[in-house]
C-alpha positions as CSV (number, residue, x, y, z in Angstrom):
1,M,-13.8,128.3,-95.5
2,E,-12.8,126.0,-98.5
3,N,-11.0,127.0,-101.1
4,K,-12.5,127.6,-104.3
5,K,-11.4,126.2,-107.7
6,L,-10.3,129.0,-110.1
7,F,-12.1,127.2,-113.2
8,Q,-15.5,126.6,-112.4
9,K,-18.7,124.9,-113.8
10,Y,-21.8,127.3,-115.5
11,K,-25.5,126.0,-114.9
12,V,-27.5,127.6,-117.5
13,K,-29.6,129.3,-115.0
14,D,-26.3,131.0,-113.9
15,I,-26.0,131.8,-118.3
16,V,-29.3,132.9,-118.1
17,F,-28.6,135.1,-115.5
18,L,-25.3,137.3,-116.6
19,A,-28.0,137.3,-120.3
20,I,-30.3,138.6,-118.5
21,V,-28.0,141.3,-116.9
22,S,-26.6,142.1,-119.9
23,A,-29.5,142.9,-121.8
24,V,-31.1,145.1,-118.7
25,T,-27.7,146.9,-118.9
26,L,-27.8,147.9,-122.7
27,V,-31.1,148.7,-122.5
28,T,-31.1,151.1,-119.7
29,S,-27.7,152.3,-122.2
30,A,-30.2,153.5,-124.6
31,V,-29.3,157.0,-124.2
32,M,-26.2,156.5,-125.2
33,P,-26.3,157.8,-128.8
34,L,-27.9,161.1,-127.5
35,V,-23.7,161.9,-126.4
36,A,-21.8,159.5,-129.3
37,H,-20.6,162.4,-131.6
38,V,-20.3,165.1,-128.6
39,P,-16.9,166.0,-128.5
40,I,-15.4,165.6,-125.0
41,F,-13.5,162.8,-124.0
42,G,-15.1,160.4,-121.6
43,I,-18.7,161.7,-121.8
44,I,-19.4,157.9,-123.6
45,Q,-18.7,156.4,-120.4
46,I,-20.1,159.1,-118.2
47,V,-23.2,158.0,-119.4
48,L,-23.1,154.8,-119.2
49,G,-21.3,154.5,-116.2
50,I,-23.8,153.6,-113.8
51,Q,-25.5,150.9,-116.1
52,F,-22.3,149.1,-116.7
53,S,-20.7,148.9,-113.4
54,M,-24.0,148.4,-111.2
55,F,-25.7,145.7,-113.2
56,P,-22.6,143.9,-114.1
57,A,-21.6,143.9,-109.6
58,I,-25.4,142.6,-109.4
59,G,-24.4,139.6,-112.1
60,L,-21.0,139.1,-110.2
61,M,-22.7,138.5,-106.7
62,K,-25.2,136.2,-107.9
63,V,-23.3,134.1,-110.5
64,R,-19.5,134.3,-108.3
65,K,-17.2,132.2,-110.6
66,P,-14.6,133.6,-112.7
67,G,-15.1,134.5,-116.2
68,S,-18.6,135.7,-115.4
69,L,-18.2,139.4,-116.6
70,L,-16.2,137.7,-119.7
71,F,-19.6,136.6,-120.0
72,I,-21.4,139.7,-119.5
73,A,-19.5,141.9,-122.1
74,V,-19.4,139.1,-124.6
75,F,-23.5,139.6,-124.1
76,S,-22.9,143.0,-124.3
77,G,-20.6,142.8,-127.1
78,I,-22.8,140.6,-129.3
79,V,-25.6,143.5,-129.8
80,L,-23.3,146.2,-130.1
81,V,-20.5,144.1,-132.9
82,F,-23.8,145.4,-135.0
83,M,-23.3,149.1,-134.5
84,N,-19.5,149.4,-134.0
85,Q,-17.2,146.8,-134.0
86,I,-14.3,148.0,-131.9
87,M,-17.1,148.0,-128.8
88,F,-17.2,144.4,-129.2
89,F,-13.5,143.4,-128.6
90,C,-12.9,146.9,-126.3
91,L,-15.9,145.1,-123.5
92,A,-14.2,142.1,-123.8
93,L,-10.5,143.0,-123.3
94,C,-11.9,145.5,-120.5
95,A,-14.0,142.8,-118.8
96,I,-10.8,140.0,-119.1
97,L,-8.4,142.9,-117.3
98,A,-11.2,143.5,-114.8
99,E,-11.3,140.4,-114.2
100,A,-7.5,139.2,-114.4
101,V,-6.9,141.9,-111.9
102,T,-9.4,141.3,-109.0
103,L,-8.6,137.9,-109.4
104,I,-5.0,138.4,-109.0
105,I,-5.7,140.7,-105.8
106,F,-8.9,138.4,-104.4
107,K,-8.9,134.9,-106.3
108,S,-12.5,134.8,-106.4
109,Y,-15.2,136.0,-106.7
110,E,-16.4,135.1,-102.7
111,K,-15.7,138.5,-100.9
112,D,-18.0,141.2,-102.0
113,A,-15.1,144.0,-102.6
114,A,-13.8,141.6,-105.5
115,C,-17.1,142.2,-106.8
116,F,-17.0,145.8,-106.5
117,M,-13.8,145.5,-107.8
118,A,-14.3,143.9,-111.2
119,G,-17.6,146.5,-111.8
120,A,-15.8,148.7,-110.8
121,L,-12.7,148.8,-112.8
122,Y,-15.3,147.0,-116.0
123,L,-16.2,150.2,-117.9
124,P,-12.8,152.8,-116.7
125,L,-10.5,150.3,-119.0
126,S,-12.7,151.3,-121.7
127,L,-11.0,154.6,-121.4
128,P,-7.1,153.3,-122.0
129,F,-8.5,151.0,-124.6
130,L,-10.3,153.5,-127.2
131,Y,-7.6,155.8,-126.5
132,V,-4.8,153.6,-128.0
133,W,-7.0,152.3,-130.2
134,Y,-8.4,155.3,-132.1
135,K,-4.3,156.8,-131.5
136,I,-3.4,154.1,-133.8
137,V,-6.6,154.1,-136.1
138,G,-6.3,158.1,-136.7
139,G,-8.3,160.8,-137.7
140,T,-9.6,164.8,-136.7
141,D,-12.9,163.1,-134.7
142,T,-11.9,160.1,-132.5
143,V,-11.6,160.2,-128.6
144,A,-8.3,160.4,-129.0
145,S,-8.0,163.5,-130.4
146,Y,-10.8,165.0,-128.2
147,A,-8.3,163.5,-125.1
148,N,-5.0,165.6,-127.0
149,E,-7.0,168.5,-127.1
150,K,-8.1,169.2,-124.0
151,P,-5.7,166.8,-122.2
152,L,-6.8,168.5,-118.9
153,L,-10.8,168.6,-119.8
154,A,-9.7,164.3,-120.7
155,V,-8.4,163.7,-117.0
156,I,-11.1,165.1,-115.0
157,M,-13.2,163.3,-117.0
158,S,-11.6,159.9,-116.7
159,L,-11.3,160.3,-112.8
160,A,-15.8,161.4,-112.8
161,V,-15.7,158.2,-114.7
162,I,-13.9,156.4,-111.9
163,A,-16.0,158.0,-109.4
164,L,-19.4,156.9,-111.1
165,C,-18.5,153.2,-111.7
166,S,-17.2,153.0,-108.2
167,L,-20.6,154.8,-107.0
168,G,-22.6,152.3,-109.5
169,S,-20.2,149.7,-108.1
170,F,-21.2,150.2,-104.5
171,L,-25.0,150.4,-105.7
172,G,-25.2,146.9,-107.4
173,V,-23.1,145.5,-104.6
174,K,-26.0,146.9,-102.2
175,I,-28.6,145.9,-103.8
176,S,-27.4,142.5,-104.1
177,K,-27.0,142.6,-100.6
178,E,-30.8,143.6,-100.6
179,L,-32.4,141.3,-103.0
180,E,-30.7,138.0,-100.9
181,K,-32.0,139.1,-97.2
182,S,-35.5,139.6,-98.9
183,G,-35.2,136.0,-100.5
184,A,-35.7,137.6,-104.5
185,L,-31.8,136.6,-105.5
186,K,-29.9,133.4,-104.2
187,K,-26.5,132.5,-104.4
């Protein structure tokens, strides 16, 4: 098994595939505005959990290069920045952190478990980020205020988000493997 370099060149087809993955993630997340103002910590992440873990895992299984998750986050964030600027920075930071943790542990995306881990970590990392952000910004109708009002519910919702994102990432890896077997998705 050869040792992969940390910095690898991207081909145009890699970036196009990651952009398509981002687009599909966003299109399937169109239901999020229905729960955006529900005063429960983590409700948005519950609604987005499957999509924001399954599709990035598929993207990582195809484009196994460091930075792939960041590309997905930036492509998604470019669209979201017009709705809520903080979402762009949240997605980018969560992608950087998820990739950093994954690459520290696995050194590359060669193993399927690395793709699973990055996909599973990506969205749950938004929970502490948004909590801290809105704690600093303040306000009575924010993620931080929801969590502070009902801390036990916030913990339960956080665990549910982690479980849902783990399931989504698992499904993404499984779907990718099946697509590879059929020849529809080549490495």
